[in-house]
Each structure stands twice: as C-alpha cells, then as structure tokens.
N, CA, C and O atoms as a CHARMM CRD file, in Angstrom:
* protein
*
  316
    1    1 MET  N    -10.29400 -10.21900  13.52000 PROA 1      0.00000
    2    1 MET  CA    -9.55200  -8.97100  13.38100 PROA 1      0.00000
    3    1 MET  C    -10.05000  -8.22800  12.14600 PROA 1      0.00000
    4    1 MET  O    -10.26900  -8.82600  11.09300 PROA 1      0.00000
    5    2 GLU  N    -10.22500  -6.93300  12.28900 PROA 2      0.00000
    6    2 GLU  CA   -10.75700  -6.11800  11.20500 PROA 2      0.00000
    7    2 GLU  C     -9.67500  -5.79800  10.18100 PROA 2      0.00000
    8    2 GLU  O     -8.53600  -5.49400  10.53700 PROA 2      0.00000
    9    3 GLU  N    -10.04300  -5.87000   8.91300 PROA 3      0.00000
   10    3 GLU  CA    -9.11300  -5.53900   7.82600 PROA 3      0.00000
   11    3 GLU  C     -8.79300  -4.04700   7.86500 PROA 3      0.00000
   12    3 GLU  O     -9.68600  -3.23800   8.11900 PROA 3      0.00000
   13    4 PRO  N     -7.53500  -3.66500   7.61900 PROA 4      0.00000
   14    4 PRO  CA    -7.21400  -2.23500   7.57200 PROA 4      0.00000
   15    4 PRO  C     -7.86300  -1.59000   6.35000 PROA 4      0.00000
   16    4 PRO  O     -8.05700  -2.23100   5.31700 PROA 4      0.00000
   17    5 GLU  N     -8.18900  -0.31700   6.49200 PROA 5      0.00000
   18    5 GLU  CA    -8.77100   0.41400   5.36500 PROA 5      0.00000
   19    5 GLU  C     -7.68900   0.61400   4.31300 PROA 5      0.00000
   20    5 GLU  O     -6.58700   1.06800   4.62000 PROA 5      0.00000
   21    6 LEU  N     -8.00600   0.27900   3.09300 PROA 6      0.00000
   22    6 LEU  CA    -7.05000   0.40300   1.99900 PROA 6      0.00000
   23    6 LEU  C     -7.51600   1.46500   1.02300 PROA 6      0.00000
   24    6 LEU  O     -8.71300   1.62300   0.78400 PROA 6      0.00000
   25    7 GLU  N     -6.56800   2.18500   0.46400 PROA 7      0.00000
   26    7 GLU  CA    -6.86300   3.18600  -0.55500 PROA 7      0.00000
   27    7 GLU  C     -6.09100   2.82400  -1.81000 PROA 7      0.00000
   28    7 GLU  O     -4.91900   2.45400  -1.74800 PROA 7      0.00000
   29    8 LYS  N     -6.74600   2.93100  -2.92800 PROA 8      0.00000
   30    8 LYS  CA    -6.10700   2.60400  -4.19900 PROA 8      0.00000
   31    8 LYS  C     -5.20500   3.75500  -4.63900 PROA 8      0.00000
   32    8 LYS  O     -5.59400   4.92200  -4.59700 PROA 8      0.00000
   33    9 VAL  N     -3.98700   3.39700  -5.06300 PROA 9      0.00000
   34    9 VAL  CA    -3.01400   4.37100  -5.54600 PROA 9      0.00000
   35    9 VAL  C     -2.47900   3.86200  -6.87600 PROA 9      0.00000
   36    9 VAL  O     -2.10700   2.69500  -7.00000 PROA 9      0.00000
   37   10 THR  N     -2.44200   4.73300  -7.85500 PROA 10     0.00000
   38   10 THR  CA    -1.91400   4.36000  -9.16500 PROA 10     0.00000
   39   10 THR  C     -0.49800   4.90900  -9.29000 PROA 10     0.00000
   40   10 THR  O     -0.25900   6.09300  -9.05100 PROA 10     0.00000
   41   11 ILE  N      0.44200   4.03400  -9.66900 PROA 11     0.00000
   42   11 ILE  CA     1.83000   4.46900  -9.86100 PROA 11     0.00000
   43   11 ILE  C      2.36000   3.90400 -11.17200 PROA 11     0.00000
   44   11 ILE  O      1.83300   2.92900 -11.70800 PROA 11     0.00000
   45   12 ARG  N      3.39400   4.52500 -11.66700 PROA 12     0.00000
   46   12 ARG  CA     4.08500   4.02800 -12.85500 PROA 12     0.00000
   47   12 ARG  C      5.44500   3.51500 -12.39900 PROA 12     0.00000
   48   12 ARG  O      6.17300   4.19500 -11.67500 PROA 12     0.00000
   49   13 LEU  N      5.77200   2.30600 -12.83500 PROA 13     0.00000
   50   13 LEU  CA     7.04900   1.68800 -12.48500 PROA 13     0.00000
   51   13 LEU  C      7.76900   1.24500 -13.74400 PROA 13     0.00000
   52   13 LEU  O      7.13000   0.92100 -14.74400 PROA 13     0.00000
   53   14 PRO  N      9.09400   1.22700 -13.70300 PROA 14     0.00000
   54   14 PRO  CA     9.83300   0.68400 -14.84200 PROA 14     0.00000
   55   14 PRO  C      9.44300  -0.78300 -15.06600 PROA 14     0.00000
   56   14 PRO  O      9.14300  -1.51100 -14.12000 PROA 14     0.00000
   57   15 VAL  N      9.45300  -1.19200 -16.31900 PROA 15     0.00000
   58   15 VAL  CA     9.06200  -2.55500 -16.68000 PROA 15     0.00000
   59   15 VAL  C      9.90200  -3.57900 -15.92100 PROA 15     0.00000
   60   15 VAL  O      9.38400  -4.62100 -15.51900 PROA 15     0.00000
   61   16 ARG  N     11.18400  -3.30100 -15.72100 PROA 16     0.00000
   62   16 ARG  CA    12.03200  -4.27200 -15.02200 PROA 16     0.00000
   63   16 ARG  C     11.55900  -4.49000 -13.58700 PROA 16     0.00000
   64   16 ARG  O     11.70800  -5.59100 -13.05800 PROA 16     0.00000
   65   17 TYR  N     10.99100  -3.46400 -12.94200 PROA 17     0.00000
   66   17 TYR  CA    10.45100  -3.64400 -11.59500 PROA 17     0.00000
   67   17 TYR  C      9.21600  -4.53900 -11.63000 PROA 17     0.00000
   68   17 TYR  O      9.03300  -5.40000 -10.77000 PROA 17     0.00000
   69   18 ILE  N      8.37500  -4.32400 -12.63600 PROA 18     0.00000
   70   18 ILE  CA     7.16800  -5.14400 -12.77200 PROA 18     0.00000
   71   18 ILE  C      7.55500  -6.60300 -13.00900 PROA 18     0.00000
   72   18 ILE  O      6.96900  -7.51200 -12.42300 PROA 18     0.00000
   73   19 ARG  N      8.53700  -6.81300 -13.86700 PROA 19     0.00000
   74   19 ARG  CA     8.99600  -8.19100 -14.11700 PROA 19     0.00000
   75   19 ARG  C      9.51500  -8.83400 -12.83500 PROA 19     0.00000
   76   19 ARG  O      9.23800 -10.00300 -12.56800 PROA 19     0.00000
   77   20 ALA  N     10.26200  -8.07900 -12.04700 PROA 20     0.00000
   78   20 ALA  CA    10.78100  -8.60800 -10.78300 PROA 20     0.00000
   79   20 ALA  C      9.63800  -8.91300  -9.81300 PROA 20     0.00000
   80   20 ALA  O      9.65300  -9.94100  -9.13600 PROA 20     0.00000
   81   21 LEU  N      8.64900  -8.01800  -9.74900 PROA 21     0.00000
   82   21 LEU  CA     7.47600  -8.27600  -8.90700 PROA 21     0.00000
   83   21 LEU  C      6.75600  -9.53800  -9.35200 PROA 21     0.00000
   84   21 LEU  O      6.40600 -10.38800  -8.53300 PROA 21     0.00000
   85   22 ASP  N      6.54000  -9.65100 -10.64400 PROA 22     0.00000
   86   22 ASP  CA     5.85200 -10.82900 -11.17500 PROA 22     0.00000
   87   22 ASP  C      6.62500 -12.10700 -10.86600 PROA 22     0.00000
   88   22 ASP  O      6.02600 -13.14200 -10.57300 PROA 22     0.00000
   89   23 PHE  N      7.94600 -12.03900 -10.93200 PROA 23     0.00000
   90   23 PHE  CA     8.76100 -13.20300 -10.58400 PROA 23     0.00000
   91   23 PHE  C      8.53500 -13.59900  -9.12400 PROA 23     0.00000
   92   23 PHE  O      8.35300 -14.77800  -8.81700 PROA 23     0.00000
   93   24 LEU  N      8.54600 -12.60900  -8.22600 PROA 24     0.00000
   94   24 LEU  CA     8.33800 -12.90100  -6.80300 PROA 24     0.00000
   95   24 LEU  C      6.96600 -13.51800  -6.54800 PROA 24     0.00000
   96   24 LEU  O      6.81800 -14.40500  -5.70700 PROA 24     0.00000
   97   25 VAL  N      5.97900 -13.04300  -7.27600 PROA 25     0.00000
   98   25 VAL  CA     4.63400 -13.61700  -7.14800 PROA 25     0.00000
   99   25 VAL  C      4.62100 -15.03300  -7.71200 PROA 25     0.00000
  100   25 VAL  O      4.04100 -15.93900  -7.11400 PROA 25     0.00000
  101   26 LYS  N      5.25400 -15.22100  -8.85400 PROA 26     0.00000
  102   26 LYS  CA     5.25200 -16.52900  -9.51800 PROA 26     0.00000
  103   26 LYS  C      5.91100 -17.61000  -8.66100 PROA 26     0.00000
  104   26 LYS  O      5.46200 -18.75600  -8.65600 PROA 26     0.00000
  105   27 VAL  N      6.97100 -17.25100  -7.93800 PROA 27     0.00000
  106   27 VAL  CA     7.65100 -18.24100  -7.09700 PROA 27     0.00000
  107   27 VAL  C      7.05600 -18.29300  -5.68500 PROA 27     0.00000
  108   27 VAL  O      7.66300 -18.83700  -4.76200 PROA 27     0.00000
  109   28 ASP  N      5.87400 -17.72500  -5.53700 PROA 28     0.00000
  110   28 ASP  CA     5.11200 -17.75200  -4.27700 PROA 28     0.00000
  111   28 ASP  C      5.78800 -17.03500  -3.11500 PROA 28     0.00000
  112   28 ASP  O      5.55700 -17.37900  -1.95500 PROA 28     0.00000
  113   29 ASP  N      6.61700 -16.04800  -3.41300 PROA 29     0.00000
  114   29 ASP  CA     7.18200 -15.23600  -2.34100 PROA 29     0.00000
  115   29 ASP  C      6.12300 -14.26700  -1.81700 PROA 29     0.00000
  116   29 ASP  O      6.11200 -13.92200  -0.63600 PROA 29     0.00000
  117   30 PHE  N      5.23700 -13.83600  -2.71200 PROA 30     0.00000
  118   30 PHE  CA     4.10300 -12.98100  -2.36500 PROA 30     0.00000
  119   30 PHE  C      2.87500 -13.50300  -3.08700 PROA 30     0.00000
  120   30 PHE  O      2.98600 -14.08300  -4.16700 PROA 30     0.00000
  121   31 PRO  N      1.69700 -13.30000  -2.49300 PROA 31     0.00000
  122   31 PRO  CA     0.48100 -13.77500  -3.15500 PROA 31     0.00000
  123   31 PRO  C      0.04900 -12.90500  -4.33900 PROA 31     0.00000
  124   31 PRO  O     -0.69900 -13.35800  -5.20500 PROA 31     0.00000
  125   32 SER  N      0.52600 -11.64600  -4.37500 PROA 32     0.00000
  126   32 SER  CA     0.11400 -10.73800  -5.45200 PROA 32     0.00000
  127   32 SER  C      1.10400  -9.58300  -5.56800 PROA 32     0.00000
  128   32 SER  O      1.92200  -9.34900  -4.67800 PROA 32     0.00000
  129   33 ARG  N      1.00800  -8.87200  -6.68100 PROA 33     0.00000
  130   33 ARG  CA     1.82000  -7.66000  -6.84400 PROA 33     0.00000
  131   33 ARG  C      1.51400  -6.67500  -5.72200 PROA 33     0.00000
  132   33 ARG  O      2.41400  -6.09000  -5.12000 PROA 33     0.00000
  133   34 SER  N      0.22600  -6.50800  -5.45800 PROA 34     0.00000
  134   34 SER  CA    -0.18200  -5.54500  -4.43200 PROA 34     0.00000
  135   34 SER  C      0.45400  -5.86000  -3.08600 PROA 34     0.00000
  136   34 SER  O      0.94400  -4.96400  -2.39800 PROA 34     0.00000
  137   35 GLU  N      0.44600  -7.13100  -2.71400 PROA 35     0.00000
  138   35 GLU  CA     1.02300  -7.51100  -1.42300 PROA 35     0.00000
  139   35 GLU  C      2.53000  -7.27600  -1.41600 PROA 35     0.00000
  140   35 GLU  O      3.07900  -6.85300  -0.39900 PROA 35     0.00000
  141   36 ALA  N      3.19900  -7.53800  -2.51900 PROA 36     0.00000
  142   36 ALA  CA     4.63800  -7.28600  -2.60900 PROA 36     0.00000
  143   36 ALA  C      4.93100  -5.79400  -2.45900 PROA 36     0.00000
  144   36 ALA  O      5.86100  -5.40600  -1.75300 PROA 36     0.00000
  145   37 ILE  N      4.13900  -4.97100  -3.12000 PROA 37     0.00000
  146   37 ILE  CA     4.33500  -3.51900  -3.04200 PROA 37     0.00000
  147   37 ILE  C      4.02400  -3.01800  -1.63800 PROA 37     0.00000
  148   37 ILE  O      4.76600  -2.19500  -1.10300 PROA 37     0.00000
  149   38 ARG  N      2.93000  -3.50300  -1.02400 PROA 38     0.00000
  150   38 ARG  CA     2.61100  -3.10800   0.35500 PROA 38     0.00000
  151   38 ARG  C      3.75700  -3.46700   1.29900 PROA 38     0.00000
  152   38 ARG  O      4.14000  -2.67300   2.15700 PROA 38     0.00000
  153   39 SER  N      4.29300  -4.65900   1.13100 PROA 39     0.00000
  154   39 SER  CA     5.39700  -5.10800   1.97900 PROA 39     0.00000
  155   39 SER  C      6.62500  -4.22000   1.79100 PROA 39     0.00000
  156   39 SER  O      7.27200  -3.83400   2.76400 PROA 39     0.00000
  157   40 ALA  N      6.94100  -3.90000   0.54200 PROA 40     0.00000
  158   40 ALA  CA     8.10000  -3.05000   0.25700 PROA 40     0.00000
  159   40 ALA  C      7.92100  -1.65800   0.85600 PROA 40     0.00000
  160   40 ALA  O      8.85900  -1.09900   1.42400 PROA 40     0.00000
  161   41 ILE  N      6.73000  -1.10500   0.73000 PROA 41     0.00000
  162   41 ILE  CA     6.46900   0.23200   1.27500 PROA 41     0.00000
  163   41 ILE  C      6.52900   0.20200   2.79900 PROA 41     0.00000
  164   41 ILE  O      7.10200   1.10100   3.41300 PROA 41     0.00000
  165   42 ARG  N      5.94600  -0.81700   3.40900 PROA 42     0.00000
  166   42 ARG  CA     5.98700  -0.95200   4.86800 PROA 42     0.00000
  167   42 ARG  C      7.44000  -1.02000   5.34800 PROA 42     0.00000
  168   42 ARG  O      7.81800  -0.31100   6.28100 PROA 42     0.00000
  169   43 ASP  N      8.25300  -1.87000   4.71200 PROA 43     0.00000
  170   43 ASP  CA     9.65700  -1.99600   5.10400 PROA 43     0.00000
  171   43 ASP  C     10.40500  -0.67900   4.91600 PROA 43     0.00000
  172   43 ASP  O     11.21300  -0.29100   5.75900 PROA 43     0.00000
  173   44 PHE  N     10.13000   0.00800   3.80300 PROA 44     0.00000
  174   44 PHE  CA    10.76300   1.29700   3.53600 PROA 44     0.00000
  175   44 PHE  C     10.41000   2.30400   4.62900 PROA 44     0.00000
  176   44 PHE  O     11.28000   3.01900   5.12700 PROA 44     0.00000
  177   45 ILE  N      9.13100   2.35600   4.99600 PROA 45     0.00000
  178   45 ILE  CA     8.69400   3.32200   6.00800 PROA 45     0.00000
  179   45 ILE  C      9.36700   3.03100   7.34700 PROA 45     0.00000
  180   45 ILE  O      9.86400   3.95000   7.99800 PROA 45     0.00000
  181   46 TYR  N      9.39000   1.77000   7.76400 PROA 46     0.00000
  182   46 TYR  CA    10.04800   1.42800   9.02900 PROA 46     0.00000
  183   46 TYR  C     11.52300   1.82100   8.99700 PROA 46     0.00000
  184   46 TYR  O     12.02400   2.40400   9.95900 PROA 46     0.00000
  185   47 ASP  N     12.21500   1.51300   7.91800 PROA 47     0.00000
  186   47 ASP  CA    13.62800   1.87500   7.79800 PROA 47     0.00000
  187   47 ASP  C     13.81300   3.38500   7.79600 PROA 47     0.00000
  188   47 ASP  O     14.71600   3.90500   8.45200 PROA 47     0.00000
  189   48 ARG  N     12.97100   4.08000   7.06800 PROA 48     0.00000
  190   48 ARG  CA    13.10100   5.52600   6.93000 PROA 48     0.00000
  191   48 ARG  C     12.81700   6.23600   8.24500 PROA 48     0.00000
  192   48 ARG  O     13.47700   7.22300   8.57300 PROA 48     0.00000
  193   49 VAL  N     11.83900   5.74400   9.00100 PROA 49     0.00000
  194   49 VAL  CA    11.54400   6.33400  10.30500 PROA 49     0.00000
  195   49 VAL  C     12.78300   6.25100  11.19500 PROA 49     0.00000
  196   49 VAL  O     13.10400   7.20800  11.90000 PROA 49     0.00000
  197   50 ASP  N     13.47800   5.11900  11.16800 PROA 50     0.00000
  198   50 ASP  CA    14.71100   4.98000  11.94600 PROA 50     0.00000
  199   50 ASP  C     15.75600   6.00300  11.51400 PROA 50     0.00000
  200   50 ASP  O     16.40700   6.61800  12.35900 PROA 50     0.00000
  201   51 VAL  N     15.92000   6.19000  10.21700 PROA 51     0.00000
  202   51 VAL  CA    16.89000   7.16000   9.69400 PROA 51     0.00000
  203   51 VAL  C     16.52300   8.57000  10.15200 PROA 51     0.00000
  204   51 VAL  O     17.38600   9.32700  10.59600 PROA 51     0.00000
  205   52 VAL  N     15.25800   8.91400  10.04500 PROA 52     0.00000
  206   52 VAL  CA    14.81000  10.26100  10.41900 PROA 52     0.00000
  207   52 VAL  C     14.96100  10.47800  11.92500 PROA 52     0.00000
  208   52 VAL  O     15.39000  11.54800  12.35600 PROA 52     0.00000
  209   53 MET  N     14.61500   9.47400  12.72100 PROA 53     0.00000
  210   53 MET  CA    14.75100   9.61400  14.17000 PROA 53     0.00000
  211   53 MET  C     16.21500   9.79200  14.56700 PROA 53     0.00000
  212   53 MET  O     16.52000  10.58900  15.45400 PROA 53     0.00000
  213   54 ASP  N     17.11700   9.06800  13.92700 PROA 54     0.00000
  214   54 ASP  CA    18.54700   9.25200  14.19000 PROA 54     0.00000
  215   54 ASP  C     18.98600  10.66900  13.83000 PROA 54     0.00000
  216   54 ASP  O     19.76900  11.28700  14.55000 PROA 54     0.00000
  217   55 LYS  N     18.47900  11.17200  12.71900 PROA 55     0.00000
  218   55 LYS  CA    18.82000  12.53200  12.28800 PROA 55     0.00000
  219   55 LYS  C     18.30900  13.55700  13.30200 PROA 55     0.00000
  220   55 LYS  O     19.01300  14.51200  13.63200 PROA 55     0.00000
  221   56 VAL  N     17.09100  13.35800  13.79200 PROA 56     0.00000
  222   56 VAL  CA    16.51500  14.26900  14.78700 PROA 56     0.00000
  223   56 VAL  C     17.36100  14.25700  16.06300 PROA 56     0.00000
  224   56 VAL  O     17.63800  15.31100  16.63500 PROA 56     0.00000
  225   57 LYS  N     17.76800  13.07100  16.50600 PROA 57     0.00000
  226   57 LYS  CA    18.60300  12.97300  17.71200 PROA 57     0.00000
  227   57 LYS  C     19.93100  13.69700  17.52300 PROA 57     0.00000
  228   57 LYS  O     20.39600  14.39200  18.42700 PROA 57     0.00000
  229   58 ARG  N     20.54100  13.53500  16.34800 PROA 58     0.00000
  230   58 ARG  CA    21.81100  14.22200  16.07800 PROA 58     0.00000
  231   58 ARG  C     21.61900  15.74000  16.06600 PROA 58     0.00000
  232   58 ARG  O     22.47200  16.48000  16.55700 PROA 58     0.00000
  233   59 MET  N     20.50600  16.19700  15.50800 PROA 59     0.00000
  234   59 MET  CA    20.23100  17.63500  15.48200 PROA 59     0.00000
  235   59 MET  C     20.02900  18.17100  16.90000 PROA 59     0.00000
  236   59 MET  O     20.50800  19.25600  17.22900 PROA 59     0.00000
  237   60 GLU  N     19.32000  17.41000  17.73700 PROA 60     0.00000
  238   60 GLU  CA    19.11600  17.83000  19.12400 PROA 60     0.00000
  239   60 GLU  C     20.44800  17.92600  19.85800 PROA 60     0.00000
  240   60 GLU  O     20.68200  18.88000  20.60000 PROA 60     0.00000
  241   61 GLU  N     21.31900  16.94400  19.65500 PROA 61     0.00000
  242   61 GLU  CA    22.64200  16.96600  20.28500 PROA 61     0.00000
  243   61 GLU  C     23.45900  18.15900  19.79100 PROA 61     0.00000
  244   61 GLU  O     24.15100  18.80900  20.57500 PROA 61     0.00000
  245   62 ALA  N     23.37900  18.44200  18.50800 PROA 62     0.00000
  246   62 ALA  CA    24.10900  19.58600  17.94900 PROA 62     0.00000
  247   62 ALA  C     23.59800  20.88800  18.55400 PROA 62     0.00000
  248   62 ALA  O     24.38800  21.78300  18.85500 PROA 62     0.00000
  249   63 GLU  N     22.28300  21.00100  18.73400 PROA 63     0.00000
  250   63 GLU  CA    21.71700  22.21000  19.33700 PROA 63     0.00000
  251   63 GLU  C     22.17500  22.36500  20.78400 PROA 63     0.00000
  252   63 GLU  O     22.47000  23.47600  21.22500 PROA 63     0.00000
  253   64 LYS  N     22.23500  21.25400  21.53000 PROA 64     0.00000
  254   64 LYS  CA    22.71600  21.31000  22.91500 PROA 64     0.00000
  255   64 LYS  C     24.17800  21.73900  22.95200 PROA 64     0.00000
  256   64 LYS  O     24.56900  22.55500  23.78600 PROA 64     0.00000
  257   65 THR  N     24.97500  21.19400  22.05600 PROA 65     0.00000
  258   65 THR  CA    26.39500  21.54700  21.99600 PROA 65     0.00000
  259   65 THR  C     26.56600  23.01900  21.65700 PROA 65     0.00000
  260   65 THR  O     27.39300  23.70600  22.25700 PROA 65     0.00000
  261   66 LEU  N     25.79100  23.50300  20.70400 PROA 66     0.00000
  262   66 LEU  CA    25.86100  24.91500  20.32700 PROA 66     0.00000
  263   66 LEU  C     25.46300  25.81200  21.49400 PROA 66     0.00000
  264   66 LEU  O     26.10900  26.83000  21.74300 PROA 66     0.00000
  265   67 ALA  N     24.40600  25.44000  22.20900 PROA 67     0.00000
  266   67 ALA  CA    23.97200  26.22900  23.36400 PROA 67     0.00000
  267   67 ALA  C     25.05800  26.24700  24.43800 PROA 67     0.00000
  268   67 ALA  O     25.32300  27.29200  25.03200 PROA 67     0.00000
  269   68 ALA  N     25.68400  25.10800  24.69100 PROA 68     0.00000
  270   68 ALA  CA    26.75700  25.04200  25.68800 PROA 68     0.00000
  271   68 ALA  C     27.94300  25.89600  25.25300 PROA 68     0.00000
  272   68 ALA  O     28.56600  26.56200  26.08000 PROA 68     0.00000
  273   69 MET  N     28.25400  25.87800  23.97300 PROA 69     0.00000
  274   69 MET  CA    29.35800  26.68200  23.45300 PROA 69     0.00000
  275   69 MET  C     29.05700  28.17100  23.62900 PROA 69     0.00000
  276   69 MET  O     29.94100  28.94400  23.99700 PROA 69     0.00000
  277   70 GLU  N     27.83300  28.56500  23.37100 PROA 70     0.00000
  278   70 GLU  CA    27.46000  29.97400  23.51700 PROA 70     0.00000
  279   70 GLU  C     27.55200  30.41400  24.97600 PROA 70     0.00000
  280   70 GLU  O     27.98800  31.52900  25.26200 PROA 70     0.00000
  281   71 ILE  N     27.14500  29.54500  25.89900 PROA 71     0.00000
  282   71 ILE  CA    27.26500  29.85600  27.32800 PROA 71     0.00000
  283   71 ILE  C     28.73600  29.98500  27.70500 PROA 71     0.00000
  284   71 ILE  O     29.12200  30.91600  28.41100 PROA 71     0.00000
  285   72 PHE  N     29.54500  29.05800  27.23800 PROA 72     0.00000
  286   72 PHE  CA    30.98800  29.09500  27.50800 PROA 72     0.00000
  287   72 PHE  C     31.59100  30.39800  26.99600 PROA 72     0.00000
  288   72 PHE  O     32.34800  31.05800  27.70700 PROA 72     0.00000
  289   73 GLN  N     31.26000  30.76300  25.77400 PROA 73     0.00000
  290   73 GLN  CA    31.79800  31.99200  25.19200 PROA 73     0.00000
  291   73 GLN  C     31.35700  33.20700  25.99400 PROA 73     0.00000
  292   73 GLN  O     32.15400  34.11500  26.23500 PROA 73     0.00000
  293   74 ALA  N     30.09800  33.23200  26.40700 PROA 74     0.00000
  294   74 ALA  CA    29.59100  34.37600  27.16400 PROA 74     0.00000
  295   74 ALA  C     30.30200  34.50200  28.51100 PROA 74     0.00000
  296   74 ALA  O     30.57500  35.61300  28.96700 PROA 74     0.00000
  297   75 GLU  N     30.60000  33.37900  29.14200 PROA 75     0.00000
  298   75 GLU  CA    31.23200  33.41000  30.46300 PROA 75     0.00000
  299   75 GLU  C     32.73700  33.64400  30.41000 PROA 75     0.00000
  300   75 GLU  O     33.26800  34.42500  31.20000 PROA 75     0.00000
  301   76 TYR  N     33.41900  32.98800  29.50300 PROA 76     0.00000
  302   76 TYR  CA    34.87800  32.95900  29.55000 PROA 76     0.00000
  303   76 TYR  C     35.58400  33.77500  28.47400 PROA 76     0.00000
  304   76 TYR  O     36.78500  34.02200  28.57300 PROA 76     0.00000
  305   77 LEU  N     34.87700  34.17700  27.49000 PROA 77     0.00000
  306   77 LEU  CA    35.53100  34.92100  26.41400 PROA 77     0.00000
  307   77 LEU  C     35.02700  36.35800  26.32900 PROA 77     0.00000
  308   77 LEU  O     34.99200  36.94900  25.25000 PROA 77     0.00000
  309   78 LYS  N     34.63600  36.91700  27.48400 PROA 78     0.00000
  310   78 LYS  CA    34.19300  38.30900  27.50300 PROA 78     0.00000
  311   78 LYS  C     35.36900  39.21500  27.20000 PROA 78     0.00000
  312   78 LYS  O     36.50300  38.93500  27.58900 PROA 78     0.00000
  313   79 LYS  N     35.09200  40.29100  26.51000 PROA 79     0.00000
  314   79 LYS  CA    36.15900  41.24200  26.19200 PROA 79     0.00000
  315   79 LYS  C     36.12600  42.38300  27.15700 PROA 79     0.00000
  316   79 LYS  O     36.94600  43.29600  27.06200 PROA 79     0.00000
C-alpha cells in the first residue's frame, strides 16, 4: 500500500498540550507527536463533517418548510 502524501505544517501550541502529547507518546499510546496530532485532526474532521452535514440537513428542512408556508399563505391567506 502506498504511503499518503504528507505536507509539513508548523503550528504553535500551548506548553500544556505539548506535555500531554509527550505523555501519550511516552506511555506508548502513540508512536510520535506527529502521529498523535494526525490522529486528533483526523478524528476532529470526521466529527466536524457530521456536525456540518446535520446542519445542512436542518437548513434544507427549514427551506422546505418556508417554501410550504409561502405556498399556504399564497393559497389561503389572499386578501
């Protein structure tokens, strides 16, 4: 299997986050800081996509409801 293409990104993190990352690496939860950060970002993206998709579905439902309301008003509330 081919390795995914990786791009280097430089970020600044609070020292307490670095200490927590180092702890996770030290207790063999992750092989490296980089792998821990990749895992965290991957999990965040998957979770966030779900949140955004739910928001999109709610917006679509709201638009359908608004359209139905406008049709109702046009038909039944004519002056």
